[in-house]
C-alpha positions in Angstrom: -7.1 37.0 24.3 -10.2 38.3 22.5 -13.3 39.3 24.5 -15.9 36.6 23.8 -18.6 38.1 26.0 -20.1 40.0 23.1 -20.0 37.1 20.6 -23.3 36.5 18.9 -22.6 33.5 16.7 -20.2 31.4 18.8 -20.8 29.7 22.1 -19.0 31.2 25.1 -18.8 27.8 26.6 -15.7 25.7 26.0 -17.8 22.5 26.0 -17.3 20.7 22.7 -20.4 19.7 20.8 -21.2 16.0 21.2 -21.1 13.9 18.1 -23.4 10.9 18.0 -24.7 11.2 21.5 -26.7 8.2 22.7 -28.6 10.1 25.3 -32.0 11.3 24.1 -33.0 14.8 25.2 -36.8 13.9 25.0 -38.5 10.7 25.8 -41.2 9.2 23.6 -44.6 10.7 24.6 -43.0 13.4 26.6 -45.0 16.7 26.6 -43.0 19.8 25.6 -44.9 22.9 26.7 -44.4 26.3 25.0 -44.4 29.2 27.3 -44.8 31.5 24.3 -48.1 30.2 22.9 -49.3 27.9 25.6 -49.4 25.0 23.1 -48.0 21.6 24.0 -46.3 19.1 21.8 -46.1 15.3 22.4 -42.7 13.9 21.3 -42.9 10.9 19.0 -40.3 9.2 16.9 -36.7 10.3 17.1 -35.7 11.4 13.6 -32.1 12.2 13.8 -29.2 14.2 15.4 -26.7 16.6 14.2 -24.8 19.8 15.0 -27.9 21.6 16.2 -29.2 18.9 18.5 -31.9 16.3 18.1 -35.0 16.2 16.0 -38.3 14.4 16.9 -41.6 14.0 15.1 -44.2 15.5 17.4 -47.9 16.1 17.5 -49.4 19.4 18.6 -51.9 19.1 21.4 -54.8 21.5 21.5 -56.1 23.8 18.8 -54.1 26.2 16.6 -54.9 27.8 13.3 -51.2 28.6 12.7 -49.3 25.5 13.8 -49.8 22.2 11.9 -50.9 19.1 13.9 -47.8 17.1 12.9 -44.5 19.0 13.3 -40.8 18.5 14.0 -39.4 19.6 17.3 -35.7 20.3 17.3 -34.1 20.3 20.7 -30.7 21.4 21.8 -28.8 22.0 25.1 -26.9 24.8 23.4 -28.3 28.3 22.8 -26.0 29.5 20.0 -27.3 27.4 17.2 -30.9 27.8 18.4 -30.6 31.6 18.2 -29.3 31.4 14.6 -32.0 29.0 13.4 -34.7 31.0 15.1 -33.4 34.1 13.4 -33.3 32.6 9.9 -36.7 31.1 10.5 -38.1 34.6 11.1 -36.3 35.9 8.1 -37.8 33.3 5.8 -41.2 33.3 7.4 -43.9 32.8 4.7 -41.5 31.9 2.0 -43.1 29.1 -0.1 -39.8 27.1 -0.4 -38.7 27.4 3.2 -39.5 25.0 6.0 -41.6 27.2 8.4 -40.5 27.8 11.9 -43.7 27.9 14.0 -42.1 28.9 17.2 -38.9 29.0 19.2 -38.8 28.7 23.0 -36.7 27.5 25.9 -38.1 24.6 28.0 -37.1 23.1 31.3 -36.1 19.5 31.1 -36.9 16.8 33.7 -33.5 17.2 35.3 -33.9 21.0 35.5 -31.6 21.7 32.5 -32.7 24.2 29.8 -33.6 22.8 26.4 -33.9 25.1 23.5 -36.7 24.1 21.2 -37.8 24.9 17.6 -41.1 23.8 16.3 -40.8 23.3 12.5 -43.0 22.3 9.6 -42.7 18.6 9.0 -41.4 17.9 5.5 -43.2 14.6 5.0 -41.4 13.9 1.6 -37.9 14.3 2.9 -35.5 17.2 2.4 -35.4 19.2 -0.9 -31.9 18.0 -1.7 -33.0 14.4 -1.9 -35.7 15.3 -4.4 -33.4 17.5 -6.5 -30.2 15.4 -6.8 -30.1 12.5 -9.3 -29.4 9.3 -7.5 -26.1 7.5 -8.1 -26.3 5.3 -11.2 -28.9 7.4 -12.8 -28.7 7.6 -16.6 -27.6 10.7 -18.5 -31.2 11.9 -19.0 -31.9 11.8 -15.3 -28.6 13.6 -14.5 -29.4 16.4 -17.0 -32.9 16.7 -15.5 -31.3 17.1 -12.1 -29.2 20.0 -13.5 -32.1 21.8 -15.1 -33.0 25.4 -14.2 -36.0 24.3 -12.2 -33.8 21.8 -10.3 -31.2 24.5 -9.6 -33.8 26.8 -8.2 -34.9 23.9 -5.9 -31.3 23.2 -5.0 -30.6 26.9 -4.3 -33.6 27.1 -2.0 -32.7 23.8 -0.3 -29.3 25.3 0.4 -30.9 28.2 2.2 -33.3 25.9 4.0 -30.5 23.5 5.0 -28.6 26.4 6.6 -31.3 26.9 9.1 -32.9 23.5 9.3 -29.9 21.2 9.1 -29.9 18.5 11.8 
């Protein structure tokens, strides 16, 4: 058997990832404090769930010149995906086509469990793929426009962004 104690991209835990969990990790209006910056975030609408965990629209409480007032907070009970996403967020920091990761921190949940949180820029117009791909049933002109060089640049950047912001 391979030694998994040095693995950096796989979870050591044998617990399978939950698909379609009905349990919410954050309650509406729950305050999520960051031990890194001292900022707090008030959880709002639940936006979705995926392989990383759950995503909530949130509002920053307090003042900050670096973190937007309206953000997304991604929350997971698993550290492995959180580490990868935080790493890619740092690598793409300041890139004009990447969703910005404002901060990454662990937080203690109400039951005492650790929640791994990412605070991300809120993309109010949806993901890049949605705006770059022609909708089904679009005419030939619209399909050609969706394959234009500008669109392929958008698609390429959305692929990189989806790799670290996929929910």
